[in-house]
N, C-alpha and C positions, 0 to 999 in steps of 0.2 A: 504494500500500500504506500502510495506517495502522498505527500502533504504539501500544502502551501500555507504560509502564514499571512494573516491580514496586515495591510499597511498600518503602521502605528504612528501616533503623533505625540507631541510633548504633553506630558501630564504633570502638573505641579512642577516640582524641581527635578523630576525624573525623566530623562530624555530617551526616546526609543527611535530607531531608524528602521526603514524597510529591511526585512531579512530575506536572504536568498539561501535556501537550504542546500547543503552540499549533497551531491549524488552519493548513493550508498557505497560505491566502490572507493570513494575518497574521504570517508568519514574520519574524523579525528579519533585517534586511539584513546579510549577512556583512561583518565588518570584519577587519582584520589580527588573526590569532590571537595572543593575548598570551603572553608568556613569564614564567616565575617564577624561573628561574636558568639558568646556562649553564656549560658546560665552558670552560676557558681558551681553547681553540681549537675550531673547528667540526669536530671529529673525536673518535671514541671507539672503543676496542676493545670487541668484544662476543663472548661465549662462549655458544653454543647447544647445547653437547654433551650436556646432561642430557636433551634431548628425544628422543622416538621419531623414527624416520625421517620419519613423516608430519608431525610438528610441527616438525622441523628444516626441512622444505620450506616450511611456513607462515611461519616466522621469516625464512628466506632470501629468500622472495618479498617480504616487507614491508621487509626491509633493502635489497634491490635497488631497491624503489620509492622509498625515501627517498634512496638514493645517486644515483638518476637525476635528482633535483631539483637536484643540484650545489650545494646550500646547506649540506649536512652530510654527513660521510663516516663510516659505520660500517665498521669493519675486523674481519672474523672472526678469532678467535684460539682456540687450545686452552688458553690460560692461565687458571687460576682467579683470577688477579689482574686479569682484564679489568675495564675501566671499567663495563661493563654485563654482567650475567648475565641471560639471557633464557630462561625455562623455562615449565613448565606447573604449575598447582596448583589444586586445588578446595577447599583448606582454609579459604578465606574465604567460603564459602557459595555456594549456587546462584543467588543474586540478582545476582551480579556476573560479568561476562564477562572482566574483566581487573583487574589491580592493579599499580601501580608505586610503589616506595619509593626515594626519593632521599636520599642523605646529602651534606652540604656540608662543605667545608673551613672552617678558621677565618676565611678571607678571604671566604667566602660563595659560592664557585663549587662546581659539582657535583664530588663526589669519587668516588662510587660509586652505581650504580643496580641494583636488582633488579626485573625486570619479569616478570609472569606473565600467561598467558591460561588460561582455565578449561575444560578438556575436558568435565567433567561438565555444566556449564551449557550448553555447545555441543550436547551430545547431547540434553539435556532439551528445549531450545528450538529444535532442528533448524537449527542454523547450517550453512550451506553452507561449502565450502572457501574460496570468495571472501570470505564474511562473516568467517570466522576470520582471514583475512589482513588485513581491514580493522581488526579488533580489535587485531591485532599492530601494524599501522601506528599506531593510536591510542596504544598503550602505548609504542612507540618515540618518538612525538611527546613524550610525557611524559619519556621517558628523556633526550632531548636538551635538554629545558627548556621545552616548551610547556605552557601551562595549557589549560583548556577554553575553547572559543569558544561564545558564547551563541547564535550563529546555527547553524541545522541544516545548512547547506551547507558543512560543514567536517569533515574527518576527526576534528577535536578537539571536535566537539559531544559533550557528556557521554554521551548515550544514543544510540550510533551502531552500526549494523551494515550500512549500505548506501552510505555516502558515503566515497569514497577521498580521498587527499591532493588538496587544492584549492590554487588560487593564493593564497587567504588564508592558508593554512598555510605555504606556501613563503615568502611575504612575511614572515610572522611569524618564521620562522627567520632570514631575512636581517636583519631589524631587530634581533633578539636578539643576533646574532653580529657585527653591525657597531657595536654600542655596548658598550664595555668597562665602562660604568657599571652594567650590570644585574647586581647581585649580591644575594643574600639577606641581609637584616639581621634578626637575631632567631633563629628556630628553626633548629636544625642538621639538620633532616630534613623531608621532605614525603611524604605518602602520598596516592595517588589510588585510590579504589575506583570502578570504572566499571560502571554497572548493565547488566544484560541488557535486551534489547528484545524484546518478545513480538509476533509477527505476529498481527494480529486480523482480517485478511481475506485473500483470495486474489488480489486485483487486483495486477497487476504495476506496480511503480514504475519510471518511466523511468530507464535507466542514467545515471549521472553520468559525463560524459566525462573521460577521462584527459588 
């Protein structure tokens, strides 16, 4: 299956340019997914209560997928003071499948995260339940501190709807949380807007093995 990515424009202080995806034969070799910040410990409380039952299930599945890696632990809570609030929103436009906004402490570690997936974009671009879960996995990757991976075989590839959590992502979390020196210096917040991916043919892409 091949994909194209919608043209993107400047949003607040975060700038995107039109993306041209590399042919499969010329893909970047996956490396360890980089991190941009981290919680003091490899764990965070997360509240998903604002979601419909269907989207609670999407978030729970993605949470369980990350927890099974045994590199980071998301703990469900009913508290509005949770480290991570995960919900749904279409307010940032139909060209984006998800958005994550992280705030940092004065010491540079992650203080709070708001993560959203976009039901309207999912409907317009016919995302399956599995693909919605993959977007939720991606946003949770940002929530725990991962940046984008330039290689397509990573759940943290910027424009992704078919690749689940990979070894490069698990290694990235391990590296991030085994080094206490990884702290943000400068900005007190970080936003990621993740573009939708449009299917352009009907050929089936081989499943990526868990």
